[in-house]
C-alpha positions in Angstrom: 0.0 0.0 0.0 2.8 2.4 0.8 4.3 1.8 -2.7 1.0 2.1 -4.4 0.2 5.4 -2.7 3.7 6.8 -3.1 4.2 7.2 0.6 7.3 9.2 1.7 7.1 8.4 5.4 5.2 5.9 7.6 3.7 7.2 10.8 2.4 4.5 13.2 0.0 5.5 15.9 -0.3 2.7 18.5 2.0 0.6 20.6 4.9 -1.0 18.9 3.8 -4.6 19.6 0.8 -4.1 17.4 2.6 -2.3 14.6 5.4 -4.6 13.6 4.0 -4.9 10.1 4.3 -1.1 9.6 7.8 -0.9 10.9 9.0 -3.8 8.7 7.2 -2.3 5.7 9.1 1.0 6.2 12.4 -0.9 6.4 11.7 -3.1 3.4 11.0 -0.1 1.1 13.5 2.3 2.7 11.0 4.9 4.1 11.5 6.8 7.4 9.4 5.4 10.2 7.8 7.3 13.1 6.1 5.5 16.0 3.8 7.6 18.2 4.1 6.2 21.8 0.7 6.8 23.5 1.0 4.5 26.5 3.7 2.8 28.6 5.3 -0.2 27.0 6.9 -3.3 28.6 10.4 -3.9 27.3 10.2 -7.4 25.9 13.0 -8.7 23.7 10.8 -8.4 20.6 9.8 -4.8 21.5 13.3 -3.7 21.9 14.2 -5.3 18.6 11.4 -3.6 16.7 12.0 -0.3 18.4 15.6 -0.1 17.0 14.1 -0.1 13.5 12.1 3.1 14.1 13.7 6.5 13.1 11.7 8.6 15.6 9.6 7.8 18.6 7.1 10.5 19.5 6.5 10.7 23.3 3.2 12.4 24.4 4.7 13.2 27.8 7.9 13.3 29.7 6.9 10.1 31.5 6.5 8.3 28.2 9.8 9.7 27.0 11.4 8.1 30.1 9.7 4.9 29.3 11.2 4.9 25.8 14.7 5.6 27.3 14.2 2.6 29.6 13.6 0.5 26.5 17.0 1.4 25.3 16.0 3.9 22.6 18.7 6.6 22.0 17.8 10.1 23.0 18.4 11.3 19.5 15.4 9.2 18.3 12.9 10.5 21.0 10.8 13.6 20.3 8.5 15.0 23.0 5.3 16.3 21.3 2.4 16.8 23.7 -1.1 16.1 22.4 -3.1 19.2 21.5 -6.7 20.3 21.1 -8.5 22.8 18.9 -9.0 25.6 21.4 -11.7 27.2 19.2 -13.9 24.2 19.8 -13.9 25.0 23.5 -14.6 28.7 23.1 -18.1 28.3 21.6 -19.9 26.2 24.3 -23.2 27.4 25.6 -23.3 29.6 28.7 -22.4 28.1 32.1 -26.1 28.5 33.1 -27.3 26.5 30.1 -24.7 23.8 30.7 -25.7 23.5 34.4 -29.4 23.3 33.5 -28.6 20.4 31.1 -27.0 18.5 33.9 -29.6 19.3 36.4 -27.3 21.3 38.7 -29.2 23.6 41.0 -28.3 27.3 40.9 -25.7 28.1 43.5 -24.6 24.5 43.9 -20.9 23.5 43.9 -20.4 20.9 41.1 -17.3 18.8 40.6 -16.7 15.7 38.6 -14.6 13.2 36.9 -14.8 12.3 33.2 -13.6 9.3 31.3 -13.8 5.6 30.9 -15.1 3.7 33.9 -12.2 1.4 34.4 -10.4 0.7 37.8 -7.1 2.4 37.0 -8.9 5.7 36.3 -9.6 5.9 40.0 -13.4 6.2 39.7 -13.9 4.2 43.0 -11.5 6.5 44.8 -13.3 9.5 43.4 -16.6 8.1 44.7 -15.1 7.9 48.2 -13.8 11.4 48.0 -17.1 12.7 46.7 -19.1 10.9 49.4 -17.1 12.7 52.1 -17.6 16.1 50.5 -21.3 15.9 49.7 -22.2 14.6 53.1 -20.5 17.6 54.7 -21.6 20.1 52.1 -25.3 20.2 51.4 -24.7 22.5 48.3 -22.3 20.1 46.6 -23.0 17.6 43.9 -20.5 15.2 42.3 -20.7 13.8 38.8 -19.2 10.7 37.1 -19.3 11.3 33.4 -18.6 8.3 31.2 -19.6 4.7 30.6 -18.1 1.3 31.0 -15.1 0.4 28.9 -14.2 -3.0 27.4 -17.4 -4.5 28.7 -16.4 -4.1 32.4 -20.0 -3.9 33.7 -19.1 -5.5 37.0 -17.0 -2.5 37.9 -19.8 -0.1 37.1 -22.3 -2.1 39.1 -19.9 -2.1 42.1 -19.6 1.7 41.9 -23.4 2.2 41.7 -24.0 -0.2 44.6 -21.5 1.7 46.7 -23.2 5.0 46.1 -26.6 3.5 46.7 -25.4 1.9 49.9 -24.3 5.4 51.1 -27.7 6.8 50.3 -26.1 9.3 47.9 -27.5 8.4 44.5 -28.9 11.9 44.1 -25.7 13.6 45.2 -23.2 11.5 43.2 -24.6 11.4 39.8 -23.6 8.9 37.1 -24.5 10.5 33.8 -23.4 7.6 31.5 -22.0 8.4 28.1 -22.5 12.0 27.0 -21.6 13.4 23.6 -21.6 16.9 25.1 -18.5 16.5 27.2 -17.5 20.1 26.7 -20.8 21.3 28.1 -20.5 18.9 31.1 -17.1 20.3 31.9 -18.3 23.8 31.5 -21.1 23.1 34.0 -18.6 22.2 36.7 -16.7 24.3 39.2 -13.7 22.1 39.0 -12.6 18.9 37.3 -11.0 15.9 39.0 -8.5 13.4 37.6 -8.0 10.4 39.9 -6.0 7.8 38.1 -4.3 5.3 40.4 -1.6 4.5 37.8 0.6 7.0 35.9 -1.4 8.6 33.1 0.3 8.6 29.7 -1.0 12.1 29.0 -4.5 13.2 30.2 -6.4 14.8 27.4 -9.4 15.5 29.7 -7.1 17.9 31.7 -6.3 20.2 28.8 -9.9 20.1 27.7 -11.1 21.2 31.1 -8.4 23.8 31.4 -9.3 25.2 28.0 -12.7 25.9 29.5 -11.2 27.8 32.4 -11.7 25.0 35.0 -9.2 24.5 37.8 -7.9 20.9 38.2 -7.3 18.5 41.0 -5.2 15.7 39.6 -3.1 12.8 40.8 0.6 12.9 40.2 2.4 10.6 37.8 2.8 10.8 34.1 1.2 13.4 31.9 -0.6 15.4 34.6 2.8 16.6 35.8 3.5 18.1 32.4 0.1 19.7 32.1 -0.9 21.0 35.6 1.2 23.6 37.3 0.7 22.8 41.0 -0.6 25.8 42.8 -1.1 27.8 39.6 -3.5 26.0 37.3 -4.6 23.3 39.8 -3.5 21.1 42.6 -1.6 17.8 42.3 -2.1 15.1 44.9 -0.6 11.6 45.6 -2.3 8.8 43.7 -4.8 6.9 45.8 -4.6 9.4 48.6 -8.3 10.0 49.3 -7.9 12.4 52.1 -5.4 14.5 50.2 -7.7 14.7 47.2 -10.6 15.6 49.4 -8.6 18.4 51.1 -7.6 19.8 47.7 -11.2 19.9 46.4 -12.4 21.5 49.6 -9.6 24.1 49.5 -10.7 25.2 46.0 -14.3 25.1 47.1 -13.6 27.4 50.0 -11.4 29.8 47.9 -13.4 30.5 44.8 -11.3 33.5 43.8 -8.2 31.3 43.8 -10.0 28.6 41.9 -11.1 31.2 39.3 -7.6 32.5 38.9 -6.3 29.0 38.4 -8.9 28.4 35.8 -7.9 31.5 33.8 -4.2 30.7 34.0 -5.0 27.1 32.9 -6.8 28.4 29.8 -3.8 30.5 28.9 -1.5 27.6 29.5 -3.4 25.4 27.0 -3.4 28.0 24.4 0.3 28.5 24.6 1.4 24.9 25.1 -1.3 22.4 24.1 -3.1 23.7 21.1 -3.6 21.7 17.9 -1.6 24.3 16.0 1.5 23.8 18.2 1.1 20.0 18.0 0.8 19.9 14.2 3.7 22.3 13.7 6.0 20.1 15.8 5.0 17.0 14.0 5.5 18.8 10.6 8.9 20.0 11.7 9.8 16.4 12.6 8.7 15.2 9.2 10.8 17.8 7.5 13.9 16.8 9.5 13.4 13.1 8.7 12.8 13.7 5.0 16.0 15.6 4.7 18.2 12.9 6.3 
């Protein structure tokens, strides 16, 4: 196919163990090969062998770049290019009031939530425990879990719902299920939480929420440490530390001006560091360099 289409370069966009055909095709016809590393990879003998046949490895975060180094990939072949978003798509959402009405958030209520796939390592269960402590002590607070089960893991979802029901908080910790209007859901909230219990490769939801001016409470490890400036655009907490996460959310709840300032600074940070334009210009520059070699 590469020969037929007259390809000048092959860019692979998944983990190497599922892309060996693309790497070998590039080598067989003498094309430069790029592998976009979007998650952490385990250094098997085969993976190390195939990795040596790639001209450039794109790391989406510093943590992924370190993972590539641990695989034995030379620094000269690693390029750090953060993911980006089209900021204009996050500038035309309906008003905050309209977004809150759509989610059924009462006027004057403090709303916070987590968005993403309902899988254990995303820390949804930990978020539920944090949310339970907060809403029980704050009658004006409502927590949201926005997203649906992933990979057919219905048992995990059922466990989460049963836990909330057992606490008598089904009307205070709301499971929205899948929503196509994720931007509106974020815009309706006062802050967005990221609770992954394992290092996050990047954390797209963080830059999306920040682009809407929302302050962040996120767990440390992986991409969030590239994205969130602790104390400036949000607060970073230890993974799995329920009390620390609760305290961070309460701190921003009790200091709305500080939270607002964090949100504004976060919006500016996305525009200057994580826009689609910046992302594509860096990829284009890498292509140019490879094609000149």
